[in-house]
PyMOL Python script that loads the backbone (N, CA, C, O; Angstrom):
from pymol import cmd

cmd.read_pdbstr("""\
ATOM      1  N   UNK A   1      93.196 -85.251 -74.420  1.00  0.00           N
ATOM      2  CA  UNK A   1      92.753 -86.389 -73.654  1.00  0.00           C
ATOM      3  C   UNK A   1      91.239 -86.509 -73.770  1.00  0.00           C
ATOM      4  O   UNK A   1      90.514 -85.525 -73.620  1.00  0.00           O
ATOM      5  N   UNK A   2      90.777 -87.703 -74.034  1.00  0.00           N
ATOM      6  CA  UNK A   2      89.353 -87.952 -74.184  1.00  0.00           C
ATOM      7  C   UNK A   2      88.720 -88.159 -72.807  1.00  0.00           C
ATOM      8  O   UNK A   2      89.286 -88.835 -71.948  1.00  0.00           O
ATOM      9  N   UNK A   3      87.540 -87.570 -72.611  1.00  0.00           N
ATOM     10  CA  UNK A   3      86.824 -87.709 -71.342  1.00  0.00           C
ATOM     11  C   UNK A   3      86.266 -89.115 -71.204  1.00  0.00           C
ATOM     12  O   UNK A   3      85.707 -89.663 -72.155  1.00  0.00           O
ATOM     13  N   UNK A   4      86.417 -89.697 -70.024  1.00  0.00           N
ATOM     14  CA  UNK A   4      85.909 -91.039 -69.753  1.00  0.00           C
ATOM     15  C   UNK A   4      84.389 -91.015 -69.700  1.00  0.00           C
ATOM     16  O   UNK A   4      83.791 -90.125 -69.096  1.00  0.00           O
ATOM     17  N   UNK A   5      83.777 -91.994 -70.333  1.00  0.00           N
ATOM     18  CA  UNK A   5      82.329 -92.126 -70.282  1.00  0.00           C
ATOM     19  C   UNK A   5      81.933 -92.926 -69.047  1.00  0.00           C
ATOM     20  O   UNK A   5      82.509 -93.977 -68.762  1.00  0.00           O
ATOM     21  N   UNK A   6      80.960 -92.427 -68.331  1.00  0.00           N
ATOM     22  CA  UNK A   6      80.453 -93.104 -67.148  1.00  0.00           C
ATOM     23  C   UNK A   6      79.074 -93.646 -67.476  1.00  0.00           C
ATOM     24  O   UNK A   6      78.212 -92.926 -67.979  1.00  0.00           O
ATOM     25  N   UNK A   7      78.878 -94.925 -67.185  1.00  0.00           N
ATOM     26  CA  UNK A   7      77.596 -95.570 -67.487  1.00  0.00           C
ATOM     27  C   UNK A   7      77.006 -96.167 -66.210  1.00  0.00           C
ATOM     28  O   UNK A   7      77.566 -96.017 -65.123  1.00  0.00           O
ATOM     29  N   UNK A   8      75.888 -96.832 -66.357  1.00  0.00           N
ATOM     30  CA  UNK A   8      75.263 -97.493 -65.208  1.00  0.00           C
ATOM     31  C   UNK A   8      76.094 -98.678 -64.717  1.00  0.00           C
ATOM     32  O   UNK A   8      75.854 -99.197 -63.627  1.00  0.00           O
ATOM     33  N   UNK A   9      77.071 -99.107 -65.522  1.00  0.00           N
ATOM     34  CA  UNK A   9      77.939-100.212 -65.129  1.00  0.00           C
ATOM     35  C   UNK A   9      79.230 -99.740 -64.468  1.00  0.00           C
ATOM     36  O   UNK A   9      79.987-100.552 -63.936  1.00  0.00           O
ATOM     37  N   UNK A  10      79.483 -98.444 -64.497  1.00  0.00           N
ATOM     38  CA  UNK A  10      80.699 -97.892 -63.908  1.00  0.00           C
ATOM     39  C   UNK A  10      80.656 -98.044 -62.391  1.00  0.00           C
ATOM     40  O   UNK A  10      79.690 -97.644 -61.742  1.00  0.00           O
ATOM     41  N   UNK A  11      81.709 -98.625 -61.840  1.00  0.00           N
ATOM     42  CA  UNK A  11      81.817 -98.809 -60.385  1.00  0.00           C
ATOM     43  C   UNK A  11      82.304 -97.511 -59.738  1.00  0.00           C
ATOM     44  O   UNK A  11      82.918 -96.671 -60.396  1.00  0.00           O
ATOM     45  N   UNK A  12      82.025 -97.360 -58.460  1.00  0.00           N
ATOM     46  CA  UNK A  12      82.459 -96.195 -57.705  1.00  0.00           C
ATOM     47  C   UNK A  12      83.404 -96.631 -56.596  1.00  0.00           C
ATOM     48  O   UNK A  12      83.112 -97.551 -55.832  1.00  0.00           O
ATOM     49  N   UNK A  13      84.536 -95.952 -56.526  1.00  0.00           N
ATOM     50  CA  UNK A  13      85.497 -96.098 -55.441  1.00  0.00           C
ATOM     51  C   UNK A  13      85.632 -94.704 -54.846  1.00  0.00           C
ATOM     52  O   UNK A  13      85.623 -93.717 -55.582  1.00  0.00           O
ATOM     53  N   UNK A  14      85.759 -94.608 -53.525  1.00  0.00           N
ATOM     54  CA  UNK A  14      85.699 -93.283 -52.924  1.00  0.00           C
ATOM     55  C   UNK A  14      86.654 -93.117 -51.753  1.00  0.00           C
ATOM     56  O   UNK A  14      87.128 -94.083 -51.153  1.00  0.00           O
ATOM     57  N   UNK A  15      86.911 -91.865 -51.457  1.00  0.00           N
ATOM     58  CA  UNK A  15      87.670 -91.452 -50.284  1.00  0.00           C
ATOM     59  C   UNK A  15      86.727 -90.693 -49.374  1.00  0.00           C
ATOM     60  O   UNK A  15      86.085 -89.733 -49.801  1.00  0.00           O
ATOM     61  N   UNK A  16      86.639 -91.115 -48.122  1.00  0.00           N
ATOM     62  CA  UNK A  16      85.895 -90.384 -47.102  1.00  0.00           C
ATOM     63  C   UNK A  16      86.914 -89.714 -46.195  1.00  0.00           C
ATOM     64  O   UNK A  16      87.803 -90.378 -45.662  1.00  0.00           O
ATOM     65  N   UNK A  17      86.793 -88.416 -46.019  1.00  0.00           N
ATOM     66  CA  UNK A  17      87.708 -87.712 -45.133  1.00  0.00           C
ATOM     67  C   UNK A  17      87.265 -86.292 -44.887  1.00  0.00           C
ATOM     68  O   UNK A  17      86.311 -85.802 -45.491  1.00  0.00           O
ATOM     69  N   UNK A  18      87.971 -85.643 -43.991  1.00  0.00           N
ATOM     70  CA  UNK A  18      87.710 -84.235 -43.732  1.00  0.00           C
ATOM     71  C   UNK A  18      88.964 -83.610 -43.145  1.00  0.00           C
ATOM     72  O   UNK A  18      89.256 -83.792 -41.963  1.00  0.00           O
ATOM     73  N   UNK A  19      89.707 -82.874 -43.964  1.00  0.00           N
ATOM     74  CA  UNK A  19      89.359 -82.463 -45.318  1.00  0.00           C
ATOM     75  C   UNK A  19      89.718 -83.538 -46.344  1.00  0.00           C
ATOM     76  O   UNK A  19      90.660 -84.306 -46.147  1.00  0.00           O
ATOM     77  N   UNK A  20      88.970 -83.584 -47.421  1.00  0.00           N
ATOM     78  CA  UNK A  20      89.232 -84.519 -48.520  1.00  0.00           C
ATOM     79  C   UNK A  20      89.481 -83.783 -49.826  1.00  0.00           C
ATOM     80  O   UNK A  20      90.052 -84.351 -50.757  1.00  0.00           O
ATOM     81  N   UNK A  21      89.068 -82.551 -49.903  1.00  0.00           N
ATOM     82  CA  UNK A  21      89.118 -81.813 -51.175  1.00  0.00           C
ATOM     83  C   UNK A  21      90.534 -81.575 -51.698  1.00  0.00           C
ATOM     84  O   UNK A  21      90.712 -81.322 -52.889  1.00  0.00           O
ATOM     85  N   UNK A  22      91.536 -81.651 -50.833  1.00  0.00           N
ATOM     86  CA  UNK A  22      92.911 -81.397 -51.264  1.00  0.00           C
ATOM     87  C   UNK A  22      93.672 -82.675 -51.598  1.00  0.00           C
ATOM     88  O   UNK A  22      94.849 -82.626 -51.955  1.00  0.00           O
ATOM     89  N   UNK A  23      93.012 -83.799 -51.484  1.00  0.00           N
ATOM     90  CA  UNK A  23      93.661 -85.085 -51.696  1.00  0.00           C
ATOM     91  C   UNK A  23      94.078 -85.273 -53.155  1.00  0.00           C
ATOM     92  O   UNK A  23      93.361 -84.884 -54.077  1.00  0.00           O
ATOM     93  N   UNK A  24      95.231 -85.868 -53.336  1.00  0.00           N
ATOM     94  CA  UNK A  24      95.699 -86.235 -54.678  1.00  0.00           C
ATOM     95  C   UNK A  24      95.187 -87.618 -55.088  1.00  0.00           C
ATOM     96  O   UNK A  24      95.437 -88.066 -56.207  1.00  0.00           O
ATOM     97  N   UNK A  25      94.479 -88.286 -54.193  1.00  0.00           N
ATOM     98  CA  UNK A  25      93.993 -89.639 -54.475  1.00  0.00           C
ATOM     99  C   UNK A  25      93.164 -89.750 -55.749  1.00  0.00           C
ATOM    100  O   UNK A  25      93.375 -90.694 -56.511  1.00  0.00           O
ATOM    101  N   UNK A  26      92.227 -88.833 -56.026  1.00  0.00           N
ATOM    102  CA  UNK A  26      91.468 -88.973 -57.278  1.00  0.00           C
ATOM    103  C   UNK A  26      92.358 -88.931 -58.521  1.00  0.00           C
ATOM    104  O   UNK A  26      92.151 -89.700 -59.460  1.00  0.00           O
ATOM    105  N   UNK A  27      93.322 -88.061 -58.528  1.00  0.00           N
ATOM    106  CA  UNK A  27      94.245 -87.964 -59.662  1.00  0.00           C
ATOM    107  C   UNK A  27      95.005 -89.277 -59.846  1.00  0.00           C
ATOM    108  O   UNK A  27      95.100 -89.796 -60.958  1.00  0.00           O
ATOM    109  N   UNK A  28      95.534 -89.801 -58.767  1.00  0.00           N
ATOM    110  CA  UNK A  28      96.328 -91.028 -58.814  1.00  0.00           C
ATOM    111  C   UNK A  28      95.460 -92.235 -59.182  1.00  0.00           C
ATOM    112  O   UNK A  28      95.794 -92.988 -60.097  1.00  0.00           O
ATOM    113  N   UNK A  29      94.359 -92.412 -58.473  1.00  0.00           N
ATOM    114  CA  UNK A  29      93.524 -93.600 -58.678  1.00  0.00           C
ATOM    115  C   UNK A  29      92.790 -93.578 -60.016  1.00  0.00           C
ATOM    116  O   UNK A  29      92.669 -94.618 -60.663  1.00  0.00           O
ATOM    117  N   UNK A  30      92.303 -92.422 -60.441  1.00  0.00           N
ATOM    118  CA  UNK A  30      91.620 -92.363 -61.737  1.00  0.00           C
ATOM    119  C   UNK A  30      92.585 -92.616 -62.886  1.00  0.00           C
ATOM    120  O   UNK A  30      92.204 -93.221 -63.889  1.00  0.00           O
ATOM    121  N   UNK A  31      93.831 -92.162 -62.757  1.00  0.00           N
ATOM    122  CA  UNK A  31      94.832 -92.466 -63.785  1.00  0.00           C
ATOM    123  C   UNK A  31      95.075 -93.972 -63.847  1.00  0.00           C
ATOM    124  O   UNK A  31      95.162 -94.546 -64.932  1.00  0.00           O
ATOM    125  N   UNK A  32      95.184 -94.605 -62.688  1.00  0.00           N
ATOM    126  CA  UNK A  32      95.373 -96.058 -62.638  1.00  0.00           C
ATOM    127  C   UNK A  32      94.176 -96.789 -63.246  1.00  0.00           C
ATOM    128  O   UNK A  32      94.350 -97.704 -64.051  1.00  0.00           O
ATOM    129  N   UNK A  33      92.972 -96.389 -62.866  1.00  0.00           N
ATOM    130  CA  UNK A  33      91.763 -97.041 -63.384  1.00  0.00           C
ATOM    131  C   UNK A  33      91.681 -96.924 -64.901  1.00  0.00           C
ATOM    132  O   UNK A  33      91.321 -97.881 -65.587  1.00  0.00           O
ATOM    133  N   UNK A  34      92.016 -95.755 -65.415  1.00  0.00           N
ATOM    134  CA  UNK A  34      91.977 -95.546 -66.866  1.00  0.00           C
ATOM    135  C   UNK A  34      93.025 -96.399 -67.571  1.00  0.00           C
ATOM    136  O   UNK A  34      92.726 -97.042 -68.578  1.00  0.00           O
ATOM    137  N   UNK A  35      94.247 -96.408 -67.052  1.00  0.00           N
ATOM    138  CA  UNK A  35      95.333 -97.155 -67.698  1.00  0.00           C
ATOM    139  C   UNK A  35      95.106 -98.660 -67.672  1.00  0.00           C
ATOM    140  O   UNK A  35      95.548 -99.375 -68.571  1.00  0.00           O
ATOM    141  N   UNK A  36      94.424 -99.134 -66.650  1.00  0.00           N
ATOM    142  CA  UNK A  36      94.192-100.578 -66.538  1.00  0.00           C
ATOM    143  C   UNK A  36      92.865-101.008 -67.149  1.00  0.00           C
ATOM    144  O   UNK A  36      92.547-102.197 -67.174  1.00  0.00           O
ATOM    145  N   UNK A  37      92.092-100.048 -67.640  1.00  0.00           N
ATOM    146  CA  UNK A  37      90.832-100.373 -68.294  1.00  0.00           C
ATOM    147  C   UNK A  37      89.719-100.789 -67.346  1.00  0.00           C
ATOM    148  O   UNK A  37      88.741-101.409 -67.764  1.00  0.00           O
ATOM    149  N   UNK A  38      89.864-100.451 -66.073  1.00  0.00           N
ATOM    150  CA  UNK A  38      88.822-100.774 -65.094  1.00  0.00           C
ATOM    151  C   UNK A  38      87.722 -99.729 -65.198  1.00  0.00           C
ATOM    152  O   UNK A  38      87.987 -98.529 -65.128  1.00  0.00           O
ATOM    153  N   UNK A  39      86.491-100.189 -65.366  1.00  0.00           N
ATOM    154  CA  UNK A  39      85.347 -99.284 -65.515  1.00  0.00           C
ATOM    155  C   UNK A  39      84.891 -98.814 -64.133  1.00  0.00           C
ATOM    156  O   UNK A  39      83.909 -99.307 -63.579  1.00  0.00           O
ATOM    157  N   UNK A  40      85.630 -97.854 -63.601  1.00  0.00           N
ATOM    158  CA  UNK A  40      85.340 -97.307 -62.277  1.00  0.00           C
ATOM    159  C   UNK A  40      85.810 -95.861 -62.234  1.00  0.00           C
ATOM    160  O   UNK A  40      86.624 -95.428 -63.050  1.00  0.00           O
ATOM    161  N   UNK A  41      85.283 -95.132 -61.273  1.00  0.00           N
ATOM    162  CA  UNK A  41      85.682 -93.752 -61.054  1.00  0.00           C
ATOM    163  C   UNK A  41      85.929 -93.568 -59.559  1.00  0.00           C
ATOM    164  O   UNK A  41      85.242 -94.156 -58.724  1.00  0.00           O
ATOM    165  N   UNK A  42      86.926 -92.740 -59.237  1.00  0.00           N
ATOM    166  CA  UNK A  42      87.313 -92.492 -57.847  1.00  0.00           C
ATOM    167  C   UNK A  42      86.941 -91.062 -57.487  1.00  0.00           C
ATOM    168  O   UNK A  42      87.379 -90.116 -58.142  1.00  0.00           O
ATOM    169  N   UNK A  43      86.133 -90.908 -56.446  1.00  0.00           N
ATOM    170  CA  UNK A  43      85.665 -89.593 -56.009  1.00  0.00           C
ATOM    171  C   UNK A  43      85.960 -89.385 -54.530  1.00  0.00           C
ATOM    172  O   UNK A  43      86.147 -90.345 -53.784  1.00  0.00           O
ATOM    173  N   UNK A  44      86.000 -88.127 -54.115  1.00  0.00           N
ATOM    174  CA  UNK A  44      86.144 -87.811 -52.697  1.00  0.00           C
ATOM    175  C   UNK A  44      84.826 -87.299 -52.141  1.00  0.00           C
ATOM    176  O   UNK A  44      84.052 -86.637 -52.832  1.00  0.00           O
ATOM    177  N   UNK A  45      84.592 -87.620 -50.882  1.00  0.00           N
ATOM    178  CA  UNK A  45      83.420 -87.136 -50.169  1.00  0.00           C
ATOM    179  C   UNK A  45      83.880 -86.555 -48.842  1.00  0.00           C
ATOM    180  O   UNK A  45      84.606 -87.197 -48.083  1.00  0.00           O
ATOM    181  N   UNK A  46      83.451 -85.346 -48.579  1.00  0.00           N
ATOM    182  CA  UNK A  46      83.851 -84.649 -47.361  1.00  0.00           C
ATOM    183  C   UNK A  46      82.605 -84.297 -46.557  1.00  0.00           C
ATOM    184  O   UNK A  46      81.669 -83.694 -47.083  1.00  0.00           O
ATOM    185  N   UNK A  47      82.597 -84.668 -45.302  1.00  0.00           N
ATOM    186  CA  UNK A  47      81.454 -84.399 -44.431  1.00  0.00           C
ATOM    187  C   UNK A  47      81.947 -84.419 -42.998  1.00  0.00           C
ATOM    188  O   UNK A  47      83.110 -84.728 -42.740  1.00  0.00           O
ATOM    189  N   UNK A  48      81.072 -84.093 -42.071  1.00  0.00           N
ATOM    190  CA  UNK A  48      81.458 -84.033 -40.661  1.00  0.00           C
ATOM    191  C   UNK A  48      81.417 -85.420 -40.026  1.00  0.00           C
ATOM    192  O   UNK A  48      80.773 -86.337 -40.536  1.00  0.00           O
ATOM    193  N   UNK A  49      82.106 -85.548 -38.925  1.00  0.00           N
ATOM    194  CA  UNK A  49      82.161 -86.813 -38.199  1.00  0.00           C
ATOM    195  C   UNK A  49      80.767 -87.283 -37.790  1.00  0.00           C
ATOM    196  O   UNK A  49      80.504 -88.485 -37.765  1.00  0.00           O
ATOM    197  N   UNK A  50      79.884 -86.360 -37.474  1.00  0.00           N
ATOM    198  CA  UNK A  50      78.536 -86.758 -37.037  1.00  0.00           C
ATOM    199  C   UNK A  50      77.752 -87.466 -38.147  1.00  0.00           C
ATOM    200  O   UNK A  50      76.781 -88.166 -37.857  1.00  0.00           O
ATOM    201  N   UNK A  51      78.152 -87.298 -39.404  1.00  0.00           N
ATOM    202  CA  UNK A  51      77.478 -87.946 -40.536  1.00  0.00           C
ATOM    203  C   UNK A  51      78.222 -89.177 -41.055  1.00  0.00           C
ATOM    204  O   UNK A  51      77.799 -89.790 -42.035  1.00  0.00           O
ATOM    205  N   UNK A  52      79.318 -89.537 -40.409  1.00  0.00           N
ATOM    206  CA  UNK A  52      80.163 -90.624 -40.908  1.00  0.00           C
ATOM    207  C   UNK A  52      79.432 -91.964 -40.970  1.00  0.00           C
ATOM    208  O   UNK A  52      79.456 -92.627 -42.007  1.00  0.00           O
ATOM    209  N   UNK A  53      78.795 -92.366 -39.896  1.00  0.00           N
ATOM    210  CA  UNK A  53      78.140 -93.683 -39.880  1.00  0.00           C
ATOM    211  C   UNK A  53      77.074 -93.764 -40.963  1.00  0.00           C
ATOM    212  O   UNK A  53      76.990 -94.764 -41.676  1.00  0.00           O
ATOM    213  N   UNK A  54      76.269 -92.732 -41.091  1.00  0.00           N
ATOM    214  CA  UNK A  54      75.219 -92.714 -42.112  1.00  0.00           C
ATOM    215  C   UNK A  54      75.823 -92.794 -43.519  1.00  0.00           C
ATOM    216  O   UNK A  54      75.318 -93.528 -44.368  1.00  0.00           O
ATOM    217  N   UNK A  55      76.892 -92.045 -43.766  1.00  0.00           N
ATOM    218  CA  UNK A  55      77.549 -92.070 -45.075  1.00  0.00           C
ATOM    219  C   UNK A  55      78.162 -93.443 -45.351  1.00  0.00           C
ATOM    220  O   UNK A  55      78.048 -93.969 -46.459  1.00  0.00           O
ATOM    221  N   UNK A  56      78.805 -94.013 -44.347  1.00  0.00           N
ATOM    222  CA  UNK A  56      79.447 -95.320 -44.507  1.00  0.00           C
ATOM    223  C   UNK A  56      78.408 -96.397 -44.815  1.00  0.00           C
ATOM    224  O   UNK A  56      78.596 -97.196 -45.733  1.00  0.00           O
ATOM    225  N   UNK A  57      77.326 -96.421 -44.061  1.00  0.00           N
ATOM    226  CA  UNK A  57      76.275 -97.410 -44.301  1.00  0.00           C
ATOM    227  C   UNK A  57      75.585 -97.172 -45.643  1.00  0.00           C
ATOM    228  O   UNK A  57      75.180 -98.126 -46.307  1.00  0.00           O
ATOM    229  N   UNK A  58      75.448 -95.914 -46.044  1.00  0.00           N
ATOM    230  CA  UNK A  58      74.892 -95.591 -47.357  1.00  0.00           C
ATOM    231  C   UNK A  58      75.777 -96.102 -48.478  1.00  0.00           C
ATOM    232  O   UNK A  58      75.281 -96.608 -49.485  1.00  0.00           O
ATOM    233  N   UNK A  59      77.093 -95.971 -48.308  1.00  0.00           N
ATOM    234  CA  UNK A  59      78.035 -96.473 -49.308  1.00  0.00           C
ATOM    235  C   UNK A  59      77.903 -97.984 -49.458  1.00  0.00           C
ATOM    236  O   UNK A  59      77.946 -98.507 -50.571  1.00  0.00           O
ATOM    237  N   UNK A  60      77.745 -98.681 -48.343  1.00  0.00           N
ATOM    238  CA  UNK A  60      77.567-100.138 -48.397  1.00  0.00           C
ATOM    239  C   UNK A  60      76.274-100.498 -49.122  1.00  0.00           C
ATOM    240  O   UNK A  60      76.259-101.415 -49.943  1.00  0.00           O
ATOM    241  N   UNK A  61      75.201 -99.789 -48.828  1.00  0.00           N
ATOM    242  CA  UNK A  61      73.915-100.072 -49.474  1.00  0.00           C
ATOM    243  C   UNK A  61      73.950 -99.781 -50.967  1.00  0.00           C
ATOM    244  O   UNK A  61      73.285-100.461 -51.748  1.00  0.00           O
ATOM    245  N   UNK A  62      74.721 -98.777 -51.366  1.00  0.00           N
ATOM    246  CA  UNK A  62      74.840 -98.430 -52.782  1.00  0.00           C
ATOM    247  C   UNK A  62      75.768 -99.380 -53.533  1.00  0.00           C
ATOM    248  O   UNK A  62      75.813 -99.357 -54.763  1.00  0.00           O
ATOM    249  N   UNK A  63      76.499-100.206 -52.813  1.00  0.00           N
ATOM    250  CA  UNK A  63      77.399-101.151 -53.456  1.00  0.00           C
ATOM    251  C   UNK A  63      78.681-100.518 -53.959  1.00  0.00           C
ATOM    252  O   UNK A  63      79.254-100.972 -54.950  1.00  0.00           O
ATOM    253  N   UNK A  64      79.136 -99.470 -53.282  1.00  0.00           N
ATOM    254  CA  UNK A  64      80.404 -98.846 -53.670  1.00  0.00           C
ATOM    255  C   UNK A  64      81.498 -99.906 -53.597  1.00  0.00           C
ATOM    256  O   UNK A  64      81.609-100.636 -52.612  1.00  0.00           O
ATOM    257  N   UNK A  65      82.296 -99.978 -54.646  1.00  0.00           N
ATOM    258  CA  UNK A  65      83.309-101.019 -54.783  1.00  0.00           C
ATOM    259  C   UNK A  65      84.316-100.999 -53.639  1.00  0.00           C
ATOM    260  O   UNK A  65      84.713-102.053 -53.144  1.00  0.00           O
ATOM    261  N   UNK A  66      84.728 -99.816 -53.221  1.00  0.00           N
ATOM    262  CA  UNK A  66      85.702 -99.715 -52.138  1.00  0.00           C
ATOM    263  C   UNK A  66      85.800 -98.304 -51.610  1.00  0.00           C
ATOM    264  O   UNK A  66      85.488 -97.336 -52.303  1.00  0.00           O
ATOM    265  N   UNK A  67      86.239 -98.206 -50.371  1.00  0.00           N
ATOM    266  CA  UNK A  67      86.405 -96.909 -49.726  1.00  0.00           C
ATOM    267  C   UNK A  67      87.798 -96.795 -49.142  1.00  0.00           C
ATOM    268  O   UNK A  67      88.325 -97.748 -48.569  1.00  0.00           O
ATOM    269  N   UNK A  68      88.382 -95.639 -49.290  1.00  0.00           N
ATOM    270  CA  UNK A  68      89.565 -95.270 -48.533  1.00  0.00           C
ATOM    271  C   UNK A  68      89.078 -94.306 -47.460  1.00  0.00           C
ATOM    272  O   UNK A  68      88.311 -93.386 -47.745  1.00  0.00           O
ATOM    273  N   UNK A  69      89.518 -94.516 -46.245  1.00  0.00           N
ATOM    274  CA  UNK A  69      89.100 -93.692 -45.122  1.00  0.00           C
ATOM    275  C   UNK A  69      90.335 -93.000 -44.562  1.00  0.00           C
ATOM    276  O   UNK A  69      91.335 -93.650 -44.259  1.00  0.00           O
ATOM    277  N   UNK A  70      90.261 -91.674 -44.424  1.00  0.00           N
ATOM    278  CA  UNK A  70      91.391 -90.928 -43.879  1.00  0.00           C
ATOM    279  C   UNK A  70      91.126 -90.561 -42.427  1.00  0.00           C
ATOM    280  O   UNK A  70      89.998 -90.634 -41.939  1.00  0.00           O
ATOM    281  N   UNK A  71      92.194 -90.167 -41.755  1.00  0.00           N
ATOM    282  CA  UNK A  71      92.045 -89.636 -40.400  1.00  0.00           C
ATOM    283  C   UNK A  71      91.259 -88.343 -40.519  1.00  0.00           C
ATOM    284  O   UNK A  71      91.455 -87.626 -41.501  1.00  0.00           O
ATOM    285  N   UNK A  72      90.420 -88.013 -39.626  1.00  0.00           N
ATOM    286  CA  UNK A  72      90.245 -88.637 -38.316  1.00  0.00           C
ATOM    287  C   UNK A  72      89.179 -89.727 -38.304  1.00  0.00           C
ATOM    288  O   UNK A  72      88.779 -90.176 -37.230  1.00  0.00           O
ATOM    289  N   UNK A  73      88.710 -90.166 -39.474  1.00  0.00           N
ATOM    290  CA  UNK A  73      87.588 -91.100 -39.537  1.00  0.00           C
ATOM    291  C   UNK A  73      87.974 -92.569 -39.352  1.00  0.00           C
ATOM    292  O   UNK A  73      87.124 -93.386 -38.995  1.00  0.00           O
ATOM    293  N   UNK A  74      89.235 -92.915 -39.588  1.00  0.00           N
ATOM    294  CA  UNK A  74      89.623 -94.331 -39.590  1.00  0.00           C
ATOM    295  C   UNK A  74      89.201 -95.071 -38.328  1.00  0.00           C
ATOM    296  O   UNK A  74      88.610 -96.148 -38.408  1.00  0.00           O
ATOM    297  N   UNK A  75      89.493 -94.516 -37.193  1.00  0.00           N
ATOM    298  CA  UNK A  75      89.227 -95.224 -35.937  1.00  0.00           C
ATOM    299  C   UNK A  75      87.736 -95.465 -35.702  1.00  0.00           C
ATOM    300  O   UNK A  75      87.369 -96.340 -34.918  1.00  0.00           O
ATOM    301  N   UNK A  76      86.887 -94.709 -36.364  1.00  0.00           N
ATOM    302  CA  UNK A  76      85.445 -94.839 -36.168  1.00  0.00           C
ATOM    303  C   UNK A  76      84.786 -95.819 -37.142  1.00  0.00           C
ATOM    304  O   UNK A  76      83.605 -96.134 -36.994  1.00  0.00           O
ATOM    305  N   UNK A  77      85.528 -96.299 -38.125  1.00  0.00           N
ATOM    306  CA  UNK A  77      84.920 -97.152 -39.151  1.00  0.00           C
ATOM    307  C   UNK A  77      85.322 -98.623 -39.062  1.00  0.00           C
ATOM    308  O   UNK A  77      84.754 -99.450 -39.776  1.00  0.00           O
ATOM    309  N   UNK A  78      86.276 -98.970 -38.215  1.00  0.00           N
ATOM    310  CA  UNK A  78      86.711-100.369 -38.131  1.00  0.00           C
ATOM    311  C   UNK A  78      85.547-101.312 -37.855  1.00  0.00           C
ATOM    312  O   UNK A  78      85.453-102.375 -38.470  1.00  0.00           O
ATOM    313  N   UNK A  79      84.673-100.942 -36.951  1.00  0.00           N
ATOM    314  CA  UNK A  79      83.552-101.815 -36.599  1.00  0.00           C
ATOM    315  C   UNK A  79      82.485-101.880 -37.689  1.00  0.00           C
ATOM    316  O   UNK A  79      81.669-102.801 -37.694  1.00  0.00           O
ATOM    317  N   UNK A  80      82.479-100.928 -38.604  1.00  0.00           N
ATOM    318  CA  UNK A  80      81.476-100.889 -39.669  1.00  0.00           C
ATOM    319  C   UNK A  80      81.928-101.624 -40.930  1.00  0.00           C
ATOM    320  O   UNK A  80      81.104-102.039 -41.745  1.00  0.00           O
ATOM    321  N   UNK A  81      83.237-101.780 -41.082  1.00  0.00           N
ATOM    322  CA  UNK A  81      83.801-102.310 -42.326  1.00  0.00           C
ATOM    323  C   UNK A  81      83.615-103.819 -42.455  1.00  0.00           C
ATOM    324  O   UNK A  81      83.634-104.548 -41.463  1.00  0.00           O
ATOM    325  N   UNK A  82      83.435-104.275 -43.698  1.00  0.00           N
ATOM    326  CA  UNK A  82      83.397-105.708 -43.989  1.00  0.00           C
ATOM    327  C   UNK A  82      84.795-106.301 -43.886  1.00  0.00           C
ATOM    328  O   UNK A  82      84.971-107.429 -43.427  1.00  0.00           O
ATOM    329  N   UNK A  83      85.792-105.524 -44.319  1.00  0.00           N
ATOM    330  CA  UNK A  83      87.192-105.941 -44.219  1.00  0.00           C
ATOM    331  C   UNK A  83      88.062-104.695 -44.141  1.00  0.00           C
ATOM    332  O   UNK A  83      87.675-103.619 -44.596  1.00  0.00           O
ATOM    333  N   UNK A  84      89.242-104.860 -43.556  1.00  0.00           N
ATOM    334  CA  UNK A  84      90.179-103.751 -43.383  1.00  0.00           C
ATOM    335  C   UNK A  84      91.547-104.237 -43.813  1.00  0.00           C
ATOM    336  O   UNK A  84      91.986-105.312 -43.404  1.00  0.00           O
ATOM    337  N   UNK A  85      92.237-103.437 -44.651  1.00  0.00           N
ATOM    338  CA  UNK A  85      93.634-103.766 -44.982  1.00  0.00           C
ATOM    339  C   UNK A  85      94.447-102.519 -45.110  1.00  0.00           C
ATOM    340  O   UNK A  85      95.645-102.589 -45.384  1.00  0.00           O
TER     341      UNK A  85
END
""", "prot")
cmd.dss("prot")
cmd.show_as("cartoon", "prot")
cmd.util.cbc("prot")
cmd.orient("prot")
């Protein structure tokens, strides 16, 4: 399997959670992104609840394409999100 090249045009999609390191989401989403030819990469970020707002607002400022939020963070991000589905 050839390694995907990441450039300055590559979009970022992420999972925020705690714990996030055991998630299968990167495996699933990166396979989908590769198969569909979408120039994006899916990463997980794990941090404490006290850093959630700062991380969420930082993601918005960086222009991250999308975020998946896991429990226990979901209830704290509804008011920060541009849209929720």
